[in-house]
N, C-alpha and C positions, 0 to 999 in steps of 0.2 A: 816355312818355304819356301823357296822359292821358284819362279817357275818362269822359262824363257820365256822368247818376244816368241814363239809359237801359237805354243800354250792360252798367253794371251790375245792376241787376232783373233784365234778361234773363240777366245769364250765373247768375243768382242758378237762377232759376225753374229750367234748362235745366238747374243739382247738382242739384241735386233731385229733378229728375224722374229725373241719371243713376243717383242711389244711388235710390230705389225702386226701375231694375229692373234693381241690380241685387245685390236682396234675392230674385227668383227665380231664382238660378241652380238647375238641379239638382241635391238631391245624390246621393254620391258610391252607386254599385252596394257590395254587401257578398255576397261570398263565403256559401257555404251549406254548410259544414262544420259538424257533430256530434261534438264533442272527445269521448273519452272520459273519464272519471275521473279514470282513473292511466295512465300504460306500461303496457306490456303482462311488459319483462322485468327491469323495473325491482324489485329488492330493497327500498328503500323509498324511497318518493315525500313523505314527509312532511313540512313545513315547508315556505318560501319552497326556490326555487331558487340555489344557491350554490355559485358559479363566477366566480370571481376574473379582473380584466379582463387582468389582468398571469400568464394562467393559467399560460405556460410553465415561470415561479419554482416551480409548488408539485413537481415534478419531482428540485429542489433538485441543477441542475447548472449547476453554474457558466458551464461551456461552448458548456452551449443558449441563456443567459441572453442573452453577451454575442455569440452571433452570430445571435437573433431582431433584438435589437436593431438590429444593423448595419443588415443585409436587411430591416429598415423604411423607414430611411434610404434606400439603400444600393441595393437592386432596382431593374430598372429598373420593375418591370407599378410599384412603389410612385411612384417619381416620375412615372408616365405619369398615375397615378390622382391625385396631387395636381394635375396639370396639368386636367386634368380637370375638378375641382371650382374652377377657378378659372375654365377658360374658363364651366361650366355659372354658376357667378357671375354673371362676367359680361355675362352672356345674360339675366342676371331685372333687371341694373342697367339693362341696353337699354331693355328691356319697362319698367322702370319710367320709362321716359323721357316716354311718353306720360303723367303725370299733369300735367304740364305743357306749354304753351307753347312754339311756336318761335320764334325770335326775330329776325331777319335784319336787316341794315342795306348800307344798298347807295349809292354812291356817283357823279356821273360828272361829263367833264366837258371839252370839243368842241368845236371852231371848224366854220361852214361858207361856205366863198368859192361865189358867185353871179355870175355875168355874166351877162346877158343878148343879144340878141346884136345889137352892134354896142356896147354897153356896156360898163362897164371894171368889175372885179371888187369885190368890196363885200364883207365880211368878219361875221358874226356866232357869237358864242357861245355859249352855255348850263352853267350847272355846278347838279346838283339829290346830294341828299343827303338820305334816306329810311329813314326802321325801321319794319320791319314784322311783324303779331305773326301768327298762322294756331294755333286749337284746334281740335281737333274733337270736338264733343261727346259723349263718351262714354252716352248718351241708353235705349241698351240693354246694355246692362252685359259691351260684346263685347270692351275694352279692359280691362274689370278682368278677364275672366275670362283672357283672354291677357298676363295679368300673371298671374296666379293658375296661370298654368300651366307660368308657368316657373317660377315659386315652387316649383312641386312636382316640374316637372325639374331643381331642384337641388336635394334633398332628395334624389333621387331615387339622383344622381348622387355624393352625398354619400354616402351611406348605401350604396353600390354601391363603394365605397374603402373603407371601411371590412368589408366582404364579401370587399379581396384583401387589406387589410390578415392579416384572418381565416386567409384562401389562405397565403399565404407565411409567418405562424408555424408554423400548420399544417406544411407543405410541409417547414423546416428540422429544426422535427420531428422529424418522421419523417426522415428523411433522416440527421440527426446520430446518430442510435441505428438505422439501418442501417447509419450507416458501425462504429458501438462494436459490432455484430453483430458484421460482417464480422470484423474485431481480434479478436475472442473466438474466432471459429472462424479463425480465423486462428492467436490461440497449442492450441487444441485440436489441429487438425491436429500440430504441433512436437511437443508433447508424447506425439500416438499416432504420431510416424516415433517421437519415445523410444524411447515401449515396445517399437515393431519394432527396431527395432538392439539392446533390450537382449536378445528377445527372439529377434537375430538370433548374438547371443553365446551365447548358450544351444545354441542348436540348430549350431552349431563347435562348440562344448566337446564336446557326447552325439557329435558322428560325429568328430569326433578318439580318442573314446574309444569307438567303434565301436560308439555306443548310437542312433542317428539314424542314420539313408541320406540320401543326395545327392539324391535328388528332397525329402527335407524340407530341404533347404538350399534348393534352386534356386526352390521355396514358397514358404519365407520370407523368398528376393532377392526375387520377384516382391511377394509382397508389403510391403517395404519402401519395392522403389521405385515401385509404386501409391500410399502412403499424399506420399511424398515428390514425387509426380505431381498431388497433389492438390489441393496447395497455388498453385498458378497458377493456376486458373481462383478463385477466390477474389481471388487477390492485384491483377485484371483486377478485378474487381467493386469492389474496394476501392482502387482509383484513378480508380475511373470515376463509385463515390457523391462521394469527394476533388473532383472538376467540379464535382459537378451541385453541390452546394454553394457552391465558389467562384462558381456562378452568380448563384447566389439570392443570395451577401451581393456583387452586381454587381462581381468581384472575379475576374481576368485566374483560368483551369485551371495555368497553367504553373508552377511552385514554387510553387505554396497551401501551407500546413504549418493542418496544426487541429493537435489536443491531444489527452489522449488520456484517458478514463473508462475503468470498470469496467460493464459496462450489468447487470448482476447484483446491482452496487448500486443503480444507480437508484433512486431512492423510485415508486411509485404511488398516488396519489392517491386518497381516499376521494371519488366525487360527490356529490351531493344533485339529480336532472337535473329535484326539480318535478314538475306535470303538465301533462297538454300543453295544456293551452290557453295557459302564459306562453310556446309557439316564437314568438307572431305579435310580443309585446315583444322582444325578444330575441334574434332573428335580422335581424342589415343584409341579405340580398339578402332575407328578405317582405319588410321595412320596404321596400326603394328596386323593390321591383312592387309592396305597394298607394301610395306615391309616385306612381310613372308610370301608375293608375292612376288614379288623383283630374284626371293631365293632360290625359290621356285625358280624363272627364266636364267638365274647360274647354272645350276644345279644342272638343268637340261645341256648349258653350254658343256662345260665339264664333263656331265656322260656322252655329248657325239666324242669330245678327244680322244677321250679312251680310247677308240675306236681307233686310232692314229698311232704315227711309232713313235717309242719313246728316244731321247737321249741323253742320258749320261755320259757327265764330266767327274773324272777320278786323278789324283795325285796323291804320292806317298811319301818322303823324307825316309827313309832307317839307318842303323849305324846295327851291326853287327861285329861281336869280337869273341875267339875258342878258349875263352876265359869266364871263369864263374863269377861274376862281381865285374870284370871289368871292363869297361872298352876304350882302354885305351891301353894297347891300339884297337883302333875299327876297321872293319868297313864300309864303307859309306854310300849308297844307291836311293837312287832318285829316279821317279819315273808319272808320266800323265799318262792317262787314254781316254779315250773319247768311243761310246758303244751306246750302240741303235737297236732297236728292238722293237718289233714289231710282233705279237700275237696273232699266229693262226688259227683258231680256234680254239671256241670254245664255250662251244656247244650251243650259242645264242643268246648266254649270260649280255655280255658290251648291249649287243642290240634293243632288247629286252630293258635295259637294263635305259635304256633313250629311251621308249614308248616311256617307258613306267615315269618320266621323271618328267616325258612331254603333255600324261596325261593331267599329275597331281596338276602341272602350272596349269592345268584349264577345268582342276577344278579349285585351286587357290583364284584363281578369277575370277567364276562364276560364288563362292564365296565371299569373295572383295567387294565385286555386286550388289550382290542377296544383304549386306551392311551396309551397303552408304543409303539402300532403299527403307531399309530397318527401320537408319539412324533419321531419315528424313519419313517417317512416319512417324517417329516414336515425336521427335517433336512440331506436328502439325498436332497430332492429339496431345501432345499439354501445352497445346496452344488454346487449343479448343476450351477443354478441362478449367483451364484458368482463368479463360471467358464468362464460364457455364457456373462454373462454380464462387464468382465474385458476384454473383444475379443473382444468383441461392442465396446467400450471404444475404445479400440485401434486401431482399425478400422474406425475410425467416426471418429477420433484428423486427422486420412489421409487424408479426405475428406474432412473435411474441410479445411486440407492447399492445398486439391490439386481444391477447389470455391474460396479461397482467389487470388487464384495464377493465376485459369478465368477473378475474375471481376476486376486484375488490370490487365488486358490483351486485355478484352475485352472495358474496358475503354477508351483505350490506339486508339482500331482499328475505333470507335465510331468515340473518335475524326476526327480521318483522311479522316471515309467515305466510311469505309473497309464493315462494316457492316451495319445496321439498327437497333436503336433501339430496339424491341423484340426481338432479343442477346445482349441487353447491360442488359434487365429485368429479362433474365433466371437468366442470370451469378447471379444476383444481390439475386433473389429471391431462388435460387443455396446454394451460402452462408450468406443467412438468415437461411433457414432451416436446413445448415448441424450446425450453433451455434449453433442454439433454438435444434437440435437435443447430442448434445455433452451432451446441460447442462441437459437431460431428462437424459442418458444414463449414467454422474454420479452419478443422482437421482439413478437411477435404483440400482446401485450396490451398494451404501452406501442400499440404505434399506435391497439388499438379504445381505449382510452385519448383516444391525439391527435383520436382520427375520431368520443367524443365529444363532449370537449370543443367540437368546430367544428360536430355538431350541434346543439348546445345555443345559442352565440350565440359562446363564448370570454368568454365574461363582456362583449358590449358588452349595451347595457341601453338602450330608447331613452328622451330626454326628452319625455313626457309635455306 
């Protein structure tokens, strides 16, 4: 289609006006937050934050690395997240289509038969082909605002997907360490049963020699049965945790198997948390909320431009002939038009749409501020738990050493008849509780470290 010079001149004028109108887009509001210079519970915050992107590898667990890699690909939430990103990208491309004019082609051919009263049928035919272009001039920047909103929405979805990936990795790590802890607790319970069986033999021997009563035999037998029964709920929890890991992996829980590692051998990394202000650039959920705020600000501007006049530029080119399926010879036609439209009355729809968009922007701003505050709280809480659980594990190790020594001494004294059976059983119970508590304390420390990684954004960093 060929446009004449006046059409091109008009197009240049309105395009320049459109770009000038876009420059007046509102600034993105900022969250009013005063960041502290350091974390409240961090022992060391010097230097930049040091969190590896594949942070789960710092635990040096080969099985964990394999589980996370599989989950990132096959987990249902991971697949859903990737599709949502794809959908948001397509929405952005749809919005960007407003940059270009719409072009449509049409063709028709037909025949009419006319018969006057008392006359004969007369046939007439016609054929027409045409090409039409339409373009809505973005005079006030409304379409540009819609494109910015779509792009911000795409970024928000992309960042939200990164937050989902982080949650999946943290969920896998937590479940895996729970599984190892339960395995270790079951092994501790089995060793405790072996101790109870050894004590049972001692009591039986003393009873046969008249140095122990029938009550001692019954008491120890009860203790042994109780220890054996304690294995059952641990086995149930282990099976449930294995099924939960299978679900995270996108696998059926039936016949799903896992390897084995020692939870007490898992390395616990030291993490540099940096400073509080780092959080806004390191957490994908914070970045997603900020992108949603940007989208809402663009929506406000787009809603305001709907109150202003719109300009439509159209052009057409066509051929027509009074014969069927023939365009030669044909009549040619070409033309263009520039139209202006302004809504006079819509029952307050556009005004209320502006107010609605402004209210949503206020909501998104407060949501953004809330997420930042939650992020700051989560990091400090995780730092506090990392410090406390580390000290608790050290203390529990000392308790275990003393409990083991106490059992050994009391077993010797019972053989010699210096103490009764109850003292020995108490010593055994204390040792079992100390061993079980140490495993649970290691799990608590590992969980706190995972939570700290997650609170710090898991090594994700926004490209500014």
